[in-house]
mmCIF entry with sequence, helices, sheets and N, C-alpha, C, O atoms, coordinates in Angstrom:
data_MODEL
# 
_entry.id   MODEL 
# 
_entity.id                         1 
_entity.type                       polymer 
_entity.pdbx_number_of_molecules   1 
# 
_entity_poly.entity_id                      1 
_entity_poly.type                           'polypeptide(L)' 
_entity_poly.nstd_linkage                   no 
_entity_poly.nstd_monomer                   no 
_entity_poly.pdbx_seq_one_letter_code       MSSIFGDRFKVSIFGESHGPAIGVVLDGLPSGIKLDDERITTE 
_entity_poly.pdbx_seq_one_letter_code_can   MSSIFGDRFKVSIFGESHGPAIGVVLDGLPSGIKLDDERITTE 
_entity_poly.pdbx_strand_id                 A 
# 
loop_
_entity_poly_seq.entity_id 
_entity_poly_seq.num 
_entity_poly_seq.mon_id 
_entity_poly_seq.hetero 
1 1  MET n 
1 2  SER n 
1 3  SER n 
1 4  ILE n 
1 5  PHE n 
1 6  GLY n 
1 7  ASP n 
1 8  ARG n 
1 9  PHE n 
1 10 LYS n 
1 11 VAL n 
1 12 SER n 
1 13 ILE n 
1 14 PHE n 
1 15 GLY n 
1 16 GLU n 
1 17 SER n 
1 18 HIS n 
1 19 GLY n 
1 20 PRO n 
1 21 ALA n 
1 22 ILE n 
1 23 GLY n 
1 24 VAL n 
1 25 VAL n 
1 26 LEU n 
1 27 ASP n 
1 28 GLY n 
1 29 LEU n 
1 30 PRO n 
1 31 SER n 
1 32 GLY n 
1 33 ILE n 
1 34 LYS n 
1 35 LEU n 
1 36 ASP n 
1 37 ASP n 
1 38 GLU n 
1 39 ARG n 
1 40 ILE n 
1 41 THR n 
1 42 THR n 
1 43 GLU n 
# 
_struct_asym.id          A 
_struct_asym.entity_id   1 
# 
_struct_conf.conf_type_id            HELX_P 
_struct_conf.id                      HELX_P1 
_struct_conf.pdbx_PDB_helix_id       AA1 
_struct_conf.beg_label_comp_id       ASP 
_struct_conf.beg_label_asym_id       A 
_struct_conf.beg_label_seq_id        37 
_struct_conf.pdbx_beg_PDB_ins_code   ? 
_struct_conf.end_label_comp_id       THR 
_struct_conf.end_label_asym_id       A 
_struct_conf.end_label_seq_id        42 
_struct_conf.pdbx_end_PDB_ins_code   ? 
_struct_conf.beg_auth_comp_id        ASP 
_struct_conf.beg_auth_asym_id        A 
_struct_conf.beg_auth_seq_id         37 
_struct_conf.end_auth_comp_id        THR 
_struct_conf.end_auth_asym_id        A 
_struct_conf.end_auth_seq_id         42 
_struct_conf.pdbx_PDB_helix_class    1 
_struct_conf.details                 ? 
_struct_conf.pdbx_PDB_helix_length   6 
# 
_struct_conf_type.id          HELX_P 
_struct_conf_type.criteria    ? 
_struct_conf_type.reference   ? 
# 
_struct_sheet.id               AA1 
_struct_sheet.type             ? 
_struct_sheet.number_strands   3 
_struct_sheet.details          ? 
# 
loop_
_struct_sheet_order.sheet_id 
_struct_sheet_order.range_id_1 
_struct_sheet_order.range_id_2 
_struct_sheet_order.offset 
_struct_sheet_order.sense 
AA1 1 2 ? anti-parallel 
AA1 2 3 ? anti-parallel 
# 
loop_
_struct_sheet_range.sheet_id 
_struct_sheet_range.id 
_struct_sheet_range.beg_label_comp_id 
_struct_sheet_range.beg_label_asym_id 
_struct_sheet_range.beg_label_seq_id 
_struct_sheet_range.pdbx_beg_PDB_ins_code 
_struct_sheet_range.end_label_comp_id 
_struct_sheet_range.end_label_asym_id 
_struct_sheet_range.end_label_seq_id 
_struct_sheet_range.pdbx_end_PDB_ins_code 
_struct_sheet_range.beg_auth_comp_id 
_struct_sheet_range.beg_auth_asym_id 
_struct_sheet_range.beg_auth_seq_id 
_struct_sheet_range.end_auth_comp_id 
_struct_sheet_range.end_auth_asym_id 
_struct_sheet_range.end_auth_seq_id 
AA1 1 SER A 2  ? PHE A 5  ? SER A 2  PHE A 5  
AA1 2 PHE A 9  ? GLY A 15 ? PHE A 9  GLY A 15 
AA1 3 ILE A 22 ? ASP A 27 ? ILE A 22 ASP A 27 
# 
loop_
_atom_site.group_PDB 
_atom_site.id 
_atom_site.type_symbol 
_atom_site.label_atom_id 
_atom_site.label_alt_id 
_atom_site.label_comp_id 
_atom_site.label_asym_id 
_atom_site.label_entity_id 
_atom_site.label_seq_id 
_atom_site.pdbx_PDB_ins_code 
_atom_site.Cartn_x 
_atom_site.Cartn_y 
_atom_site.Cartn_z 
_atom_site.occupancy 
_atom_site.B_iso_or_equiv 
_atom_site.pdbx_formal_charge 
_atom_site.auth_seq_id 
_atom_site.auth_comp_id 
_atom_site.auth_asym_id 
_atom_site.auth_atom_id 
_atom_site.pdbx_PDB_model_num 
ATOM 1   N N  . MET A 1 1  ? -163.651 -0.614  246.022 1.00 0.00 ? 1  MET A N  1 
ATOM 2   C CA . MET A 1 1  ? -163.213 -1.930  245.627 1.00 0.00 ? 1  MET A CA 1 
ATOM 3   C C  . MET A 1 1  ? -164.097 -2.948  246.334 1.00 0.00 ? 1  MET A C  1 
ATOM 4   O O  . MET A 1 1  ? -164.417 -2.776  247.510 1.00 0.00 ? 1  MET A O  1 
ATOM 5   N N  . SER A 1 2  ? -164.491 -3.996  245.637 1.00 0.00 ? 2  SER A N  1 
ATOM 6   C CA . SER A 1 2  ? -165.294 -5.031  246.281 1.00 0.00 ? 2  SER A CA 1 
ATOM 7   C C  . SER A 1 2  ? -164.963 -6.390  245.698 1.00 0.00 ? 2  SER A C  1 
ATOM 8   O O  . SER A 1 2  ? -164.471 -6.499  244.575 1.00 0.00 ? 2  SER A O  1 
ATOM 9   N N  . SER A 1 3  ? -165.238 -7.419  246.476 1.00 0.00 ? 3  SER A N  1 
ATOM 10  C CA . SER A 1 3  ? -165.059 -8.802  246.052 1.00 0.00 ? 3  SER A CA 1 
ATOM 11  C C  . SER A 1 3  ? -166.318 -9.565  246.399 1.00 0.00 ? 3  SER A C  1 
ATOM 12  O O  . SER A 1 3  ? -166.950 -9.297  247.421 1.00 0.00 ? 3  SER A O  1 
ATOM 13  N N  . ILE A 1 4  ? -166.685 -10.511 245.560 1.00 0.00 ? 4  ILE A N  1 
ATOM 14  C CA . ILE A 1 4  ? -167.856 -11.348 245.811 1.00 0.00 ? 4  ILE A CA 1 
ATOM 15  C C  . ILE A 1 4  ? -167.381 -12.786 245.958 1.00 0.00 ? 4  ILE A C  1 
ATOM 16  O O  . ILE A 1 4  ? -166.645 -13.291 245.110 1.00 0.00 ? 4  ILE A O  1 
ATOM 17  N N  . PHE A 1 5  ? -167.802 -13.446 247.033 1.00 0.00 ? 5  PHE A N  1 
ATOM 18  C CA . PHE A 1 5  ? -167.430 -14.821 247.313 1.00 0.00 ? 5  PHE A CA 1 
ATOM 19  C C  . PHE A 1 5  ? -168.652 -15.705 247.129 1.00 0.00 ? 5  PHE A C  1 
ATOM 20  O O  . PHE A 1 5  ? -169.622 -15.589 247.877 1.00 0.00 ? 5  PHE A O  1 
ATOM 21  N N  . GLY A 1 6  ? -168.610 -16.587 246.141 1.00 0.00 ? 6  GLY A N  1 
ATOM 22  C CA . GLY A 1 6  ? -169.760 -17.431 245.851 1.00 0.00 ? 6  GLY A CA 1 
ATOM 23  C C  . GLY A 1 6  ? -170.944 -16.569 245.472 1.00 0.00 ? 6  GLY A C  1 
ATOM 24  O O  . GLY A 1 6  ? -170.790 -15.564 244.777 1.00 0.00 ? 6  GLY A O  1 
ATOM 25  N N  . ASP A 1 7  ? -172.112 -16.949 245.918 1.00 0.00 ? 7  ASP A N  1 
ATOM 26  C CA . ASP A 1 7  ? -173.309 -16.165 245.610 1.00 0.00 ? 7  ASP A CA 1 
ATOM 27  C C  . ASP A 1 7  ? -173.928 -15.572 246.869 1.00 0.00 ? 7  ASP A C  1 
ATOM 28  O O  . ASP A 1 7  ? -175.083 -15.148 246.855 1.00 0.00 ? 7  ASP A O  1 
ATOM 29  N N  . ARG A 1 8  ? -173.158 -15.541 247.963 1.00 0.00 ? 8  ARG A N  1 
ATOM 30  C CA . ARG A 1 8  ? -173.719 -15.078 249.234 1.00 0.00 ? 8  ARG A CA 1 
ATOM 31  C C  . ARG A 1 8  ? -173.014 -13.885 249.853 1.00 0.00 ? 8  ARG A C  1 
ATOM 32  O O  . ARG A 1 8  ? -173.678 -13.018 250.422 1.00 0.00 ? 8  ARG A O  1 
ATOM 33  N N  . PHE A 1 9  ? -171.700 -13.808 249.764 1.00 0.00 ? 9  PHE A N  1 
ATOM 34  C CA . PHE A 1 9  ? -170.957 -12.800 250.505 1.00 0.00 ? 9  PHE A CA 1 
ATOM 35  C C  . PHE A 1 9  ? -170.327 -11.767 249.582 1.00 0.00 ? 9  PHE A C  1 
ATOM 36  O O  . PHE A 1 9  ? -169.748 -12.107 248.551 1.00 0.00 ? 9  PHE A O  1 
ATOM 37  N N  . LYS A 1 10 ? -170.449 -10.500 249.969 1.00 0.00 ? 10 LYS A N  1 
ATOM 38  C CA . LYS A 1 10 ? -169.811 -9.406  249.246 1.00 0.00 ? 10 LYS A CA 1 
ATOM 39  C C  . LYS A 1 10 ? -169.049 -8.561  250.255 1.00 0.00 ? 10 LYS A C  1 
ATOM 40  O O  . LYS A 1 10 ? -169.595 -8.166  251.285 1.00 0.00 ? 10 LYS A O  1 
ATOM 41  N N  . VAL A 1 11 ? -167.785 -8.289  249.952 1.00 0.00 ? 11 VAL A N  1 
ATOM 42  C CA . VAL A 1 11 ? -166.929 -7.473  250.800 1.00 0.00 ? 11 VAL A CA 1 
ATOM 43  C C  . VAL A 1 11 ? -166.579 -6.213  250.027 1.00 0.00 ? 11 VAL A C  1 
ATOM 44  O O  . VAL A 1 11 ? -165.994 -6.290  248.946 1.00 0.00 ? 11 VAL A O  1 
ATOM 45  N N  . SER A 1 12 ? -166.931 -5.053  250.569 1.00 0.00 ? 12 SER A N  1 
ATOM 46  C CA . SER A 1 12 ? -166.607 -3.765  249.946 1.00 0.00 ? 12 SER A CA 1 
ATOM 47  C C  . SER A 1 12 ? -165.681 -2.991  250.871 1.00 0.00 ? 12 SER A C  1 
ATOM 48  O O  . SER A 1 12 ? -165.968 -2.823  252.056 1.00 0.00 ? 12 SER A O  1 
ATOM 49  N N  . ILE A 1 13 ? -164.565 -2.522  250.318 1.00 0.00 ? 13 ILE A N  1 
ATOM 50  C CA . ILE A 1 13 ? -163.591 -1.749  251.081 1.00 0.00 ? 13 ILE A CA 1 
ATOM 51  C C  . ILE A 1 13 ? -163.652 -0.309  250.602 1.00 0.00 ? 13 ILE A C  1 
ATOM 52  O O  . ILE A 1 13 ? -163.729 -0.051  249.401 1.00 0.00 ? 13 ILE A O  1 
ATOM 53  N N  . PHE A 1 14 ? -163.616 0.637   251.549 1.00 0.00 ? 14 PHE A N  1 
ATOM 54  C CA . PHE A 1 14 ? -163.657 2.044   251.170 1.00 0.00 ? 14 PHE A CA 1 
ATOM 55  C C  . PHE A 1 14 ? -162.657 2.839   251.997 1.00 0.00 ? 14 PHE A C  1 
ATOM 56  O O  . PHE A 1 14 ? -162.226 2.396   253.061 1.00 0.00 ? 14 PHE A O  1 
ATOM 57  N N  . GLY A 1 15 ? -162.299 3.996   251.508 1.00 0.00 ? 15 GLY A N  1 
ATOM 58  C CA . GLY A 1 15 ? -161.366 4.880   252.195 1.00 0.00 ? 15 GLY A CA 1 
ATOM 59  C C  . GLY A 1 15 ? -160.338 5.421   251.221 1.00 0.00 ? 15 GLY A C  1 
ATOM 60  O O  . GLY A 1 15 ? -160.354 5.091   250.035 1.00 0.00 ? 15 GLY A O  1 
ATOM 61  N N  . GLU A 1 16 ? -159.452 6.247   251.726 1.00 0.00 ? 16 GLU A N  1 
ATOM 62  C CA . GLU A 1 16 ? -158.412 6.845   250.895 1.00 0.00 ? 16 GLU A CA 1 
ATOM 63  C C  . GLU A 1 16 ? -157.218 5.905   250.782 1.00 0.00 ? 16 GLU A C  1 
ATOM 64  O O  . GLU A 1 16 ? -156.851 5.242   251.752 1.00 0.00 ? 16 GLU A O  1 
ATOM 65  N N  . SER A 1 17 ? -156.616 5.849   249.603 1.00 0.00 ? 17 SER A N  1 
ATOM 66  C CA . SER A 1 17 ? -155.485 4.944   249.399 1.00 0.00 ? 17 SER A CA 1 
ATOM 67  C C  . SER A 1 17 ? -154.293 5.290   250.287 1.00 0.00 ? 17 SER A C  1 
ATOM 68  O O  . SER A 1 17 ? -153.541 4.399   250.682 1.00 0.00 ? 17 SER A O  1 
ATOM 69  N N  . HIS A 1 18 ? -154.110 6.559   250.602 1.00 0.00 ? 18 HIS A N  1 
ATOM 70  C CA . HIS A 1 18 ? -152.992 6.961   251.458 1.00 0.00 ? 18 HIS A CA 1 
ATOM 71  C C  . HIS A 1 18 ? -153.486 7.651   252.732 1.00 0.00 ? 18 HIS A C  1 
ATOM 72  O O  . HIS A 1 18 ? -152.733 8.376   253.382 1.00 0.00 ? 18 HIS A O  1 
ATOM 73  N N  . GLY A 1 19 ? -154.736 7.424   253.080 1.00 0.00 ? 19 GLY A N  1 
ATOM 74  C CA . GLY A 1 19 ? -155.308 8.032   254.271 1.00 0.00 ? 19 GLY A CA 1 
ATOM 75  C C  . GLY A 1 19 ? -155.018 7.218   255.514 1.00 0.00 ? 19 GLY A C  1 
ATOM 76  O O  . GLY A 1 19 ? -154.439 6.137   255.417 1.00 0.00 ? 19 GLY A O  1 
ATOM 77  N N  . PRO A 1 20 ? -155.406 7.711   256.680 1.00 0.00 ? 20 PRO A N  1 
ATOM 78  C CA . PRO A 1 20 ? -155.105 7.048   257.946 1.00 0.00 ? 20 PRO A CA 1 
ATOM 79  C C  . PRO A 1 20 ? -155.996 5.844   258.261 1.00 0.00 ? 20 PRO A C  1 
ATOM 80  O O  . PRO A 1 20 ? -155.672 5.064   259.157 1.00 0.00 ? 20 PRO A O  1 
ATOM 81  N N  . ALA A 1 21 ? -157.099 5.682   257.550 1.00 0.00 ? 21 ALA A N  1 
ATOM 82  C CA . ALA A 1 21 ? -158.011 4.588   257.893 1.00 0.00 ? 21 ALA A CA 1 
ATOM 83  C C  . ALA A 1 21 ? -158.781 4.129   256.662 1.00 0.00 ? 21 ALA A C  1 
ATOM 84  O O  . ALA A 1 21 ? -158.914 4.854   255.677 1.00 0.00 ? 21 ALA A O  1 
ATOM 85  N N  . ILE A 1 22 ? -159.279 2.911   256.751 1.00 0.00 ? 22 ILE A N  1 
ATOM 86  C CA . ILE A 1 22 ? -160.164 2.370   255.722 1.00 0.00 ? 22 ILE A CA 1 
ATOM 87  C C  . ILE A 1 22 ? -161.382 1.781   256.423 1.00 0.00 ? 22 ILE A C  1 
ATOM 88  O O  . ILE A 1 22 ? -161.400 1.666   257.649 1.00 0.00 ? 22 ILE A O  1 
ATOM 89  N N  . GLY A 1 23 ? -162.379 1.414   255.666 1.00 0.00 ? 23 GLY A N  1 
ATOM 90  C CA . GLY A 1 23 ? -163.570 0.778   256.219 1.00 0.00 ? 23 GLY A CA 1 
ATOM 91  C C  . GLY A 1 23 ? -163.959 -0.401  255.357 1.00 0.00 ? 23 GLY A C  1 
ATOM 92  O O  . GLY A 1 23 ? -163.470 -0.558  254.238 1.00 0.00 ? 23 GLY A O  1 
ATOM 93  N N  . VAL A 1 24 ? -164.829 -1.217  255.877 1.00 0.00 ? 24 VAL A N  1 
ATOM 94  C CA . VAL A 1 24 ? -165.283 -2.395  255.142 1.00 0.00 ? 24 VAL A CA 1 
ATOM 95  C C  . VAL A 1 24 ? -166.767 -2.608  255.403 1.00 0.00 ? 24 VAL A C  1 
ATOM 96  O O  . VAL A 1 24 ? -167.252 -2.378  256.511 1.00 0.00 ? 24 VAL A O  1 
ATOM 97  N N  . VAL A 1 25 ? -167.479 -3.045  254.380 1.00 0.00 ? 25 VAL A N  1 
ATOM 98  C CA . VAL A 1 25 ? -168.887 -3.415  254.493 1.00 0.00 ? 25 VAL A CA 1 
ATOM 99  C C  . VAL A 1 25 ? -168.986 -4.884  254.113 1.00 0.00 ? 25 VAL A C  1 
ATOM 100 O O  . VAL A 1 25 ? -168.515 -5.285  253.049 1.00 0.00 ? 25 VAL A O  1 
ATOM 101 N N  . LEU A 1 26 ? -169.598 -5.690  254.979 1.00 0.00 ? 26 LEU A N  1 
ATOM 102 C CA . LEU A 1 26 ? -169.798 -7.111  254.725 1.00 0.00 ? 26 LEU A CA 1 
ATOM 103 C C  . LEU A 1 26 ? -171.273 -7.342  254.452 1.00 0.00 ? 26 LEU A C  1 
ATOM 104 O O  . LEU A 1 26 ? -172.099 -7.205  255.354 1.00 0.00 ? 26 LEU A O  1 
ATOM 105 N N  . ASP A 1 27 ? -171.610 -7.689  253.227 1.00 0.00 ? 27 ASP A N  1 
ATOM 106 C CA . ASP A 1 27 ? -172.999 -7.981  252.864 1.00 0.00 ? 27 ASP A CA 1 
ATOM 107 C C  . ASP A 1 27 ? -173.197 -9.489  252.792 1.00 0.00 ? 27 ASP A C  1 
ATOM 108 O O  . ASP A 1 27 ? -172.324 -10.217 252.319 1.00 0.00 ? 27 ASP A O  1 
ATOM 109 N N  . GLY A 1 28 ? -174.343 -9.948  253.261 1.00 0.00 ? 28 GLY A N  1 
ATOM 110 C CA . GLY A 1 28 ? -174.693 -11.354 253.149 1.00 0.00 ? 28 GLY A CA 1 
ATOM 111 C C  . GLY A 1 28 ? -174.425 -12.181 254.390 1.00 0.00 ? 28 GLY A C  1 
ATOM 112 O O  . GLY A 1 28 ? -174.684 -13.385 254.395 1.00 0.00 ? 28 GLY A O  1 
ATOM 113 N N  . LEU A 1 29 ? -173.909 -11.559 255.449 1.00 0.00 ? 29 LEU A N  1 
ATOM 114 C CA . LEU A 1 29 ? -173.701 -12.305 256.692 1.00 0.00 ? 29 LEU A CA 1 
ATOM 115 C C  . LEU A 1 29 ? -175.035 -12.492 257.402 1.00 0.00 ? 29 LEU A C  1 
ATOM 116 O O  . LEU A 1 29 ? -175.831 -11.555 257.471 1.00 0.00 ? 29 LEU A O  1 
ATOM 117 N N  . PRO A 1 30 ? -175.290 -13.676 257.927 1.00 0.00 ? 30 PRO A N  1 
ATOM 118 C CA . PRO A 1 30 ? -176.514 -13.873 258.697 1.00 0.00 ? 30 PRO A CA 1 
ATOM 119 C C  . PRO A 1 30 ? -176.495 -13.015 259.964 1.00 0.00 ? 30 PRO A C  1 
ATOM 120 O O  . PRO A 1 30 ? -175.429 -12.771 260.528 1.00 0.00 ? 30 PRO A O  1 
ATOM 121 N N  . SER A 1 31 ? -177.645 -12.565 260.405 1.00 0.00 ? 31 SER A N  1 
ATOM 122 C CA . SER A 1 31 ? -177.703 -11.771 261.636 1.00 0.00 ? 31 SER A CA 1 
ATOM 123 C C  . SER A 1 31 ? -177.258 -12.623 262.818 1.00 0.00 ? 31 SER A C  1 
ATOM 124 O O  . SER A 1 31 ? -177.475 -13.834 262.850 1.00 0.00 ? 31 SER A O  1 
ATOM 125 N N  . GLY A 1 32 ? -176.638 -11.970 263.779 1.00 0.00 ? 32 GLY A N  1 
ATOM 126 C CA . GLY A 1 32 ? -176.190 -12.664 264.977 1.00 0.00 ? 32 GLY A CA 1 
ATOM 127 C C  . GLY A 1 32 ? -174.768 -13.187 264.902 1.00 0.00 ? 32 GLY A C  1 
ATOM 128 O O  . GLY A 1 32 ? -174.244 -13.666 265.908 1.00 0.00 ? 32 GLY A O  1 
ATOM 129 N N  . ILE A 1 33 ? -174.125 -13.113 263.745 1.00 0.00 ? 33 ILE A N  1 
ATOM 130 C CA . ILE A 1 33 ? -172.740 -13.565 263.622 1.00 0.00 ? 33 ILE A CA 1 
ATOM 131 C C  . ILE A 1 33 ? -171.848 -12.583 264.382 1.00 0.00 ? 33 ILE A C  1 
ATOM 132 O O  . ILE A 1 33 ? -171.935 -11.372 264.177 1.00 0.00 ? 33 ILE A O  1 
ATOM 133 N N  . LYS A 1 34 ? -170.996 -13.107 265.257 1.00 0.00 ? 34 LYS A N  1 
ATOM 134 C CA . LYS A 1 34 ? -170.095 -12.251 266.019 1.00 0.00 ? 34 LYS A CA 1 
ATOM 135 C C  . LYS A 1 34 ? -168.721 -12.261 265.356 1.00 0.00 ? 34 LYS A C  1 
ATOM 136 O O  . LYS A 1 34 ? -168.193 -13.315 265.000 1.00 0.00 ? 34 LYS A O  1 
ATOM 137 N N  . LEU A 1 35 ? -168.155 -11.069 265.199 1.00 0.00 ? 35 LEU A N  1 
ATOM 138 C CA . LEU A 1 35 ? -166.826 -10.932 264.627 1.00 0.00 ? 35 LEU A CA 1 
ATOM 139 C C  . LEU A 1 35 ? -165.824 -10.671 265.738 1.00 0.00 ? 35 LEU A C  1 
ATOM 140 O O  . LEU A 1 35 ? -166.121 -9.949  266.690 1.00 0.00 ? 35 LEU A O  1 
ATOM 141 N N  . ASP A 1 36 ? -164.640 -11.253 265.620 1.00 0.00 ? 36 ASP A N  1 
ATOM 142 C CA . ASP A 1 36 ? -163.576 -11.087 266.606 1.00 0.00 ? 36 ASP A CA 1 
ATOM 143 C C  . ASP A 1 36 ? -162.730 -9.872  266.218 1.00 0.00 ? 36 ASP A C  1 
ATOM 144 O O  . ASP A 1 36 ? -161.865 -9.964  265.348 1.00 0.00 ? 36 ASP A O  1 
ATOM 145 N N  . ASP A 1 37 ? -162.987 -8.729  266.872 1.00 0.00 ? 37 ASP A N  1 
ATOM 146 C CA . ASP A 1 37 ? -162.278 -7.482  266.555 1.00 0.00 ? 37 ASP A CA 1 
ATOM 147 C C  . ASP A 1 37 ? -160.765 -7.624  266.687 1.00 0.00 ? 37 ASP A C  1 
ATOM 148 O O  . ASP A 1 37 ? -160.026 -7.096  265.855 1.00 0.00 ? 37 ASP A O  1 
ATOM 149 N N  . GLU A 1 38 ? -160.293 -8.322  267.709 1.00 0.00 ? 38 GLU A N  1 
ATOM 150 C CA . GLU A 1 38 ? -158.852 -8.473  267.912 1.00 0.00 ? 38 GLU A CA 1 
ATOM 151 C C  . GLU A 1 38 ? -158.210 -9.230  266.758 1.00 0.00 ? 38 GLU A C  1 
ATOM 152 O O  . GLU A 1 38 ? -157.136 -8.851  266.289 1.00 0.00 ? 38 GLU A O  1 
ATOM 153 N N  . ARG A 1 39 ? -158.846 -10.276 266.306 1.00 0.00 ? 39 ARG A N  1 
ATOM 154 C CA . ARG A 1 39 ? -158.284 -11.059 265.195 1.00 0.00 ? 39 ARG A CA 1 
ATOM 155 C C  . ARG A 1 39 ? -158.262 -10.241 263.906 1.00 0.00 ? 39 ARG A C  1 
ATOM 156 O O  . ARG A 1 39 ? -157.296 -10.305 263.146 1.00 0.00 ? 39 ARG A O  1 
ATOM 157 N N  . ILE A 1 40 ? -159.306 -9.484  263.661 1.00 0.00 ? 40 ILE A N  1 
ATOM 158 C CA . ILE A 1 40 ? -159.358 -8.646  262.462 1.00 0.00 ? 40 ILE A CA 1 
ATOM 159 C C  . ILE A 1 40 ? -158.267 -7.584  262.517 1.00 0.00 ? 40 ILE A C  1 
ATOM 160 O O  . ILE A 1 40 ? -157.606 -7.330  261.510 1.00 0.00 ? 40 ILE A O  1 
ATOM 161 N N  . THR A 1 41 ? -158.069 -6.969  263.662 1.00 0.00 ? 41 THR A N  1 
ATOM 162 C CA . THR A 1 41 ? -157.073 -5.912  263.812 1.00 0.00 ? 41 THR A CA 1 
ATOM 163 C C  . THR A 1 41 ? -155.657 -6.436  263.603 1.00 0.00 ? 41 THR A C  1 
ATOM 164 O O  . THR A 1 41 ? -154.830 -5.744  263.009 1.00 0.00 ? 41 THR A O  1 
ATOM 165 N N  . THR A 1 42 ? -155.362 -7.640  264.079 1.00 0.00 ? 42 THR A N  1 
ATOM 166 C CA . THR A 1 42 ? -154.010 -8.189  263.938 1.00 0.00 ? 42 THR A CA 1 
ATOM 167 C C  . THR A 1 42 ? -153.737 -8.695  262.538 1.00 0.00 ? 42 THR A C  1 
ATOM 168 O O  . THR A 1 42 ? -152.576 -8.796  262.143 1.00 0.00 ? 42 THR A O  1 
ATOM 169 N N  . GLU A 1 43 ? -154.758 -9.012  261.783 1.00 0.00 ? 43 GLU A N  1 
ATOM 170 C CA . GLU A 1 43 ? -154.561 -9.473  260.408 1.00 0.00 ? 43 GLU A CA 1 
ATOM 171 C C  . GLU A 1 43 ? -154.115 -8.309  259.592 1.00 0.00 ? 43 GLU A C  1 
ATOM 172 O O  . GLU A 1 43 ? -153.883 -8.450  258.392 1.00 0.00 ? 43 GLU A O  1 
# 
């Protein structure tokens, strides 16, 4: 499953629908952008 935001960002989610974990790929982010792991985990 993936979503495209504007003409720059693409978010792709992968994993099993009933499995223990999923993953995400973020395309189009500029290098050096820091992500807040704690905020992502709590969302």
